[in-house]
C-alpha positions, -999 to +999 in steps of 0.1 A: -541-638+771-517-619+756-524-582+757-514-569+724-525-600+699-555-611+721-541-648+716-539-673+741-506-674+756-487-707+755-457-721+776-429-714+757-393-730+764-367-710+776-330-712+770-307-720+796-285-691+808-247-694+794-236-686+832-248-670+864-236-634+850-258-636+819-287-649+840-288-619+863-279-595+836-311-604+817-334-606+848-320-567+857-337-557+825-366-538+829-399-529+812-402-497+824-379-469+837-349-474+818-323-451+821-326-434+784-365-429+791-360-416+825-335-391+811-359-380+785-385-375+810-367-355+835-356-332+805-392-329+791-404-323+826-376-298+834-385-279+804-421-278+817-439-304+798-462-328+816-473-358+805-483-395+818-461-424+816-466-462+808-507-451+803-526-482+792-544-474+757-568-499+742-573-493+705-599-521+688-585-548+711-550-538+709-531-528+743-506-499+738-484-488+770-463-460+753-431-450+779-446-412+774-481-401+768-494-366+762-532-375+760-544-343+752-523-342+722-524-376+709-487-383+710-475-414+721-435-416+728-416-449+727-379-451+737-368-485+720-338-504+731-313-514+703-311-550+712-351-556+724-364-537+690-335-548+666-321-510+659-307-510+624-275-491+635-267-512+668-291-542+668-274-576+663-284-615+657-279-635+691-246-657+686-265-682+713-299-696+717-309-686+683-339-709+682-352-687+709-338-652+704-345-647+667-385-652+670-387-638+699-372-606+685-392-606+652-422-604+675-412-575+693-406-558+657-441-572+651-456-558+678-439-525+673-454-522+638-487-534+650-489-512+681-478-478+658-503-487+631-532-489+657-521-454+672-519-438+637-552-452+626-568-441+657-552-405+651-521-405+674-488-392+663-461-419+672-429-408+682-402-440+684-368-428+697-338-456+698-320-454+734-288-442+717-303-412+702-286-380+716-313-366+746-311-330+728-323-348+695-345-368+712-363-337+731-364-320+699-385-349+681-411-351+712-413-312+711-420-312+669-448-336+677-465-317+705-465-284+692 
């Protein structure tokens, strides 16, 4: 069962990697604790802010796991990767295995919209920060939301 949509998961064909290096690179991608996320968390902690990380929130059947959560203030922070979330500045269309990547990236974008809407409808403030945003700018966006 897909935790976001609530639909039954179905097996999907996966493309073959172009080479072993690419395969190793893709396997190394993590869902949590990415470098931009950890850097932001460390700076927020250094500044005295306390938060929860990767806290599951269930809203009307939509399960959400923001990267950084300030539960008392109802602020959810997502640090989005440029490739995975199709950054308008750095995201690019895949040039190989488009049949797989194009719909997958579209589903990621749709899920991001669903999650943001569900949180906002429940009274949460949602902050989405691209991985390329400078640290001070990211910290400022979070501080603006929680103060």
